[in-house]
LUMVEXFI-235896 format. One record per atom (N, C-alpha, C, O): atom name; x, y, z. Coordinates in steps of 0.1 Angstrom, whole numbers, plus 2048, in hexadecimal, padded with zeros to 3 digits. Each point is the difference from the previous one (the first is absolute). Layout:
N
   a    x    y    z
  CA    X    Y    Z
...
***
This chain:
122
   a    x    y    z
   N  C41  3D8  708
  CA  7F9  80C  7FE
   C  7F1  7FD  803
   O  7FA  7F7  7FB
   N  800  812  80E
  CA  7F2  7FE  803
   C  7F7  804  7F5
   O  804  807  7F6
   N  7EF  7F5  80B
  CA  7F7  803  7F5
   C  7FE  80E  7FD
   O  7FF  804  7F4
   N  800  805  816
  CA  7FE  80E  7FE
   C  80B  807  7F9
   O  7FE  808  7F8
   N  80E  7F3  80B
  CA  80C  806  7F9
   C  800  7FB  7F2
   O  803  808  7F7
   N  7F9  7EC  806
  CA  7FF  7FC  7F2
   C  7F6  808  7F8
   O  802  803  7F5
   N  7F3  7FF  812
  CA  7F5  808  7F9
   C  805  80E  7FD
   O  7FE  805  7F5
   N  809  801  814
  CA  805  80E  7FE
   C  80B  800  7F5
   O  800  809  7F8
   N  808  7ED  808
  CA  80B  7FF  7F5
   C  7F9  7FF  7F3
   O  805  806  7F6
   N  7F1  7F1  809
  CA  7F9  7FE  7F3
   C  7F9  80D  7FB
   O  801  804  7F5
   N  7F9  803  815
  CA  7FA  80D  7FC
   C  80A  80A  7FC
   O  7FD  808  7F7
   N  80F  7F9  80F
  CA  80A  809  7FC
   C  805  7FD  7F2
   O  802  809  7F8
   N  800  7EA  805
  CA  805  7FC  7F3
   C  7F6  805  7F5
   O  803  805  7F5
   N  7F0  7F9  80E
  CA  7F6  804  7F6
   C  7FF  80F  7FF
   O  7FF  805  7F4
   N  803  802  816
  CA  800  80F  800
   C  80C  805  7F8
   O  7FF  809  7F8
   N  80D  7F1  809
  CA  80B  804  7F9
   C  7FE  7FD  7F1
   O  804  809  7F8
   N  7F5  7EC  804
  CA  7FD  7FE  7F2
   C  7F7  80A  7FB
   O  802  805  7F4
   N  7F4  7FF  813
  CA  7F6  80A  7FC
   C  807  80D  7FE
   O  7FE  807  7F6
   N  80A  7FD  814
  CA  807  80D  7FF
   C  80A  801  7F5
   O  802  80B  7FA
   N  804  7EA  803
  CA  80A  800  7F5
   C  7FA  7FF  7F2
   O  807  801  7F6
   N  7EC  7FB  80A
  CA  7F9  7FF  7F3
   C  804  7F3  7F9
   O  800  7FE  7F4
   N  805  7F8  814
  CA  804  7F3  7FB
   C  7F5  7F9  7F8
   O  7F4  800  804
   N  810  7FA  7F1
  CA  7F6  7F9  7F7
   C  7FC  7F3  807
   O  806  7FB  809
   N  7EF  800  7F2
  CA  7FA  7F4  805
   C  809  7F4  7FF
   O  801  7F8  80A
   N  807  806  7EB
  CA  809  7F5  7FF
   C  80C  800  809
   O  805  7F6  803
   N  7FE  816  802
  CA  80C  801  809
   C  7FB  7FF  80F
   O  809  7FF  808
   N  7EB  801  7FA
  CA  7FB  7FF  80E
   C  803  7F3  806
   O  801  7F6  7F9
   N  800  80A  814
  CA  802  7F3  808
   C  7F4  7F7  7FE
   O  801  7F4  801
   N  7F3  812  7FC
  CA  7F4  7F8  7FD
   C  802  7F7  7F4
   O  7F9  7F5  7FF
   N  80E  80F  7F7
  CA  802  7F9  7F4
   C  805  7F1  802
   O  7FE  7F8  7F8
   N  809  807  813
  CA  806  7F2  803
   C  7F5  7F6  802
   O  803  7F4  7FF
   N  7F1  811  804
  CA  7F5  7F7  803
   C  7F5  800  7F5
   O  7F5  7FC  802
   N  80F  808  7F2
  CA  7F6  802  7F6
   C  7FA  7F2  7FB
   O  7F6  800  7F9
   N  810  7F5  80B
  CA  7FB  7F3  7FC
   C  7F5  7FB  80A
   O  7FA  7F5  7FD
   N  804  812  80E
  CA  7F7  7FB  80B
   C  7F5  809  803
   O  803  80C  802
   N  7F1  7F0  7FE
  CA  7F4  808  803
   C  7FC  7FE  80F
   O  7F5  805  804
   N  813  7F5  804
  CA  7FD  7FE  80E
   C  807  80A  809
   O  80B  805  7FD
   N  7EE  7FF  80E
  CA  806  808  80A
   C  7FE  7F8  80E
   O  7F7  7F8  801
   N  812  80B  808
  CA  7FF  7FB  80E
   C  7FB  80B  808
   O  804  80C  7FF
   N  7F3  7F1  80A
  CA  7FB  809  80A
   C  802  7FA  80E
   O  7FA  7F6  803
   N  80D  811  805
  CA  803  7FB  80E
   C  7FC  80A  80A
   O  7FE  80C  7FD
   N  800  7F0  80F
  CA  7FC  808  80B
   C  7F1  803  800
   O  7FB  809  806
   N  7FE  7EF  7F3
  CA  7F1  801  7FF
   C  7FA  7FD  80E
   O  805  7F8  807
   N  7F0  80F  7FC
  CA  7F8  7FD  80C
   C  7FB  7F1  7FF
   O  7FC  7FC  7F5
   N  804  7FD  816
  CA  7FD  7F2  7FF
   C  7F1  7FD  7FE
   O  7FC  7F5  7FC
   N  7FC  816  806
  CA  7F1  7FE  7FD
   C  7FC  804  7F2
   O  7F5  800  7FC
   N  815  804  7FB
  CA  7FD  803  7F2
   C  7FD  7F3  7F9
   O  806  7F6  802
   N  7F0  80B  7F5
  CA  7FC  7F5  7F7
   C  805  802  7F2
   O  806  80B  7FD
   N  7F8  7EB  7FB
  CA  804  802  7F2
   C  7F8  80B  7F9
   O  805  808  7F8
   N  7EE  7FA  80C
  CA  7F8  80B  7FB
   C  806  80E  804
   O  800  809  7F8
   N  805  7F8  814
  CA  806  80C  805
   C  80C  804  7F8
   O  802  80B  7FC
   N  806  7EA  802
  CA  80D  802  7F8
   C  7FC  804  7F2
   O  807  809  7FA
   N  7EF  7F1  800
  CA  7FC  803  7F3
   C  7FB  80F  7FF
   O  804  807  7F6
   N  7F5  7FD  814
  CA  7FB  80E  800
   C  80C  80A  800
   O  7FF  80B  7FA
   N  80B  7F2  80E
  CA  80C  809  801
   C  808  800  7F4
   O  804  80B  7FA
   N  7FF  7E9  801
  CA  80A  7FF  7F5
   C  7FA  803  7F2
   O  807  803  7F7
   N  7EC  7FB  808
  CA  7FA  803  7F3
   C  7FF  80E  7FC
   O  7FD  803  7F4
   N  808  806  814
  CA  801  80E  7FD
   C  80A  802  7F5
   O  800  80A  7F9
   N  809  7ED  805
  CA  80C  802  7F7
   C  7FF  7F6  7F4
   O  809  800  7F8
   N  7EC  7F9  807
  CA  7FF  7F7  7F4
   C  7F7  7F4  803
   O  7FC  7FE  80C
   N  801  7FB  7EA
  CA  7F8  7F4  802
   C  808  7F5  806
   O  80A  7FB  7FB
   N  7F1  801  811
  CA  806  7F5  808
   C  7FA  7F3  7FB
   O  7F4  7FE  7FF
   N  815  7F8  7FD
  CA  7FB  7F3  7FB
   C  802  7F5  80A
   O  7FB  7F5  7FE
   N  80D  80D  80C
  CA  803  7F5  80A
   C  804  807  80D
   O  808  809  800
   N  7F2  7F2  80B
  CA  804  804  80D
   C  803  7F3  808
   O  7F7  7F8  802
   N  815  806  803
  CA  803  7F5  808
   C  804  805  80E
   O  80B  804  803
   N  7EA  7FD  806
  CA  802  804  80D
   C  806  7F3  808
   O  7F8  7F7  801
   N  814  80A  803
  CA  806  7F4  806
   C  7FA  7FE  80E
   O  800  80A  809
   N  7FC  7EA  7FA
  CA  7F9  7FD  80C
   C  807  7F4  808
   O  807  7F8  7F9
   N  7F8  808  814
  CA  805  7F5  808
   C  7F9  7F4  7FC
   O  7F3  800  800
   N  814  7F5  7FD
  CA  7F9  7F4  7FB
   C  7F8  7F9  80B
   O  7F5  7FB  7FC
   N  80F  806  810
  CA  7F8  7F9  80B
   C  7F4  808  804
   O  7F5  7FB  802
   N  80C  812  800
  CA  7F5  809  805
   C  7F9  808  7F6
   O  7F5  804  802
   N  811  7FD  7F2
  CA  7F9  807  7F5
   C  800  80F  801
   O  7FA  807  7F8
   N  80E  7FE  812
  CA  801  80F  802
   C  80A  806  7F7
   O  80A  7F9  7FC
   N  7F4  813  800
  CA  80A  807  7F8
   C  80D  801  807
   O  801  802  80C
   N  80A  7FD  7EC
  CA  80D  802  806
   C  805  80E  7FE
   O  80C  803  803
   N  7EC  806  7F7
  CA  804  80E  7FF
   C  807  804  7F3
   O  805  80B  7FF
   N  7FB  7EC  7F7
  CA  806  803  7F3
   C  7F9  7F9  7F5
   O  7F9  7F6  802
   N  808  810  7F2
  CA  7F9  7FB  7F4
   C  808  802  7F4
   O  80A  809  800
   N  7F3  7F0  7F5
  CA  806  802  7F3
   C  7F4  804  7F7
   O  7F6  7F9  800
   N  80C  812  7F9
  CA  7F5  805  7F7
   C  805  801  7F2
   O  80B  804  7FE
   N  7ED  7F7  7F9
  CA  803  800  7F1
   C  7F7  80A  7F9
   O  7F4  800  802
   N  812  808  7F6
  CA  7F9  809  7F7
   C  7FF  7FB  7F2
   O  808  7F8  7FC
   N  7ED  80C  7FD
  CA  7FF  7FC  7F2
   C  80B  807  7F7
   O  804  7FA  7F6
   N  800  811  80E
  CA  80A  808  7F9
   C  80C  803  809
   O  7FE  805  80B
   N  80E  7F7  7F1
  CA  80C  801  809
   C  802  80F  804
   O  806  803  80A
   N  7F6  806  7ED
  CA  803  80E  803
   C  7F8  805  80D
   O  805  809  807
   N  7F1  7F0  7FD
  CA  7F9  803  80C
   C  808  7FD  80C
   O  7FE  806  80B
   N  80C  7F1  7F4
  CA  808  7FC  80B
   C  809  80C  804
   O  802  803  80C
   N  802  805  7EB
  CA  808  80C  802
   C  7F8  80A  808
   O  805  806  80A
   N  7EE  7FC  7F2
  CA  7F8  809  807
   C  7FD  7FC  80E
   O  800  808  80A
   N  7FD  7EB  7F8
  CA  7FE  7FA  80D
   C  80C  802  809
   O  7FE  804  80C
   N  80D  7F8  7F0
  CA  80D  801  808
   C  802  80F  803
   O  803  803  80C
   N  7FD  806  7EB
  CA  803  80E  802
   C  7F6  807  809
   O  803  808  808
   N  7F0  7F4  7F8
  CA  7F6  806  807
   C  7FC  7FA  80D
   O  7FB  806  80A
   N  807  7ED  7F8
  CA  7FC  7F9  80C
   C  80B  7FC  809
   O  7FE  7FE  80C
   N  80E  801  7EF
  CA  80B  7FD  809
   C  802  80B  80A
   O  803  80B  7FD
   N  7FB  7F1  810
  CA  801  80A  80B
   C  7F3  807  803
   O  7FF  808  80A
   N  7F6  7F4  7EF
  CA  7F3  806  803
   C  7FA  7F9  80D
   O  804  7F5  804
   N  7F4  812  802
  CA  7F9  7FB  80C
   C  7F2  7FB  7FB
   O  7F8  807  7FB
   N  806  7EC  808
  CA  7F4  7F9  7FC
   C  7FB  7F9  80D
   O  807  7F8  805
   N  7EC  80B  7FE
  CA  7FA  7FB  80D
   C  80A  801  80C
   O  801  7F7  808
   N  805  815  7F9
  CA  808  803  80B
   C  80E  7FB  800
   O  807  801  80A
   N  7FD  7F8  7EB
  CA  80D  7FA  800
   C  808  805  7F3
   O  7FA  802  7F6
   N  813  800  80C
  CA  808  804  7F5
   C  803  7F3  7F8
   O  806  7F6  806
   N  7F7  80A  7ED
  CA  802  7F4  7F8
   C  80C  802  7F7
   O  804  80B  7FD
   N  802  7E9  800
  CA  80B  800  7F6
   C  7FB  7F9  7F4
   O  7FA  7F6  800
   N  808  811  7F5
  CA  7FC  7FB  7F3
   C  80C  800  7F7
   O  807  80B  7FE
   N  7FC  7EA  7FB
  CA  80C  7FF  7F8
   C  7FD  7F6  7F4
   O  7F7  7F8  801
   N  811  80A  7F5
  CA  7FF  7F7  7F5
   C  804  7F1  804
   O  808  7FF  80A
   N  7F3  7F8  7EF
  CA  804  7F2  802
   C  807  7FB  7F3
   O  7FA  801  7F5
   N  812  7FA  80D
  CA  808  7FC  7F4
   C  7FB  7F3  7FA
   O  7FF  7FF  7F4
   N  7FE  7F7  814
  CA  7FD  7F3  7FB
   C  7F5  7F9  808
   O  803  7F9  80A
   N  7F0  80A  7F3
  CA  7F5  7FA  807
   C  7F8  7F8  7F6
   O  7FC  804  7F5
   N  800  7F0  810
  CA  7F7  7F8  7F7
   C  7F3  7FE  807
   O  7FF  7FE  80C
   N  7F6  804  7ED
  CA  7F3  7FF  805
   C  7FE  7F2  806
   O  803  7F6  7F9
   N  7F7  809  812
  CA  7FE  7F3  807
   C  7F4  7F8  7F9
   O  7F6  806  7FC
   N  80D  7EE  801
  CA  7F5  7F7  7FA
   C  7F6  7FD  80B
   O  803  7FF  80C
   N  7F0  7FF  7EF
  CA  7F5  7FC  80A
   C  804  7F3  806
   O  7FB  7FD  80C
   N  80C  7FA  7EE
  CA  803  7F3  805
   C  80B  800  80B
   O  801  7F7  808
   N  807  814  7F9
  CA  80B  801  80A
   C  7FA  803  80E
   O  808  801  809
***
């Protein structure tokens, strides 16, 4: 399944939950309540950590941004992992930014099930 189809399916699932009045604990988001990280893909290659912070901080306090870069050239690979101080912000970010156009590109934003913050020594 391509990325745009996945984005549309996620948006449809969220709309069905809203329309049915489903409670927070029954939501598909509840499966990720242990993780305050989101994945952002499809980012413009010229975006910096500061740009990502500006976009994602609309939904809560961002405490970590890991913009994945090519090890040899140091250029962005177009995706990042973002951690919020409060896990509830991940729901807002996923619901509002998944499928959004940022710097002319449609981005994919989704929960991350098991992400560990990278050590400075790594």
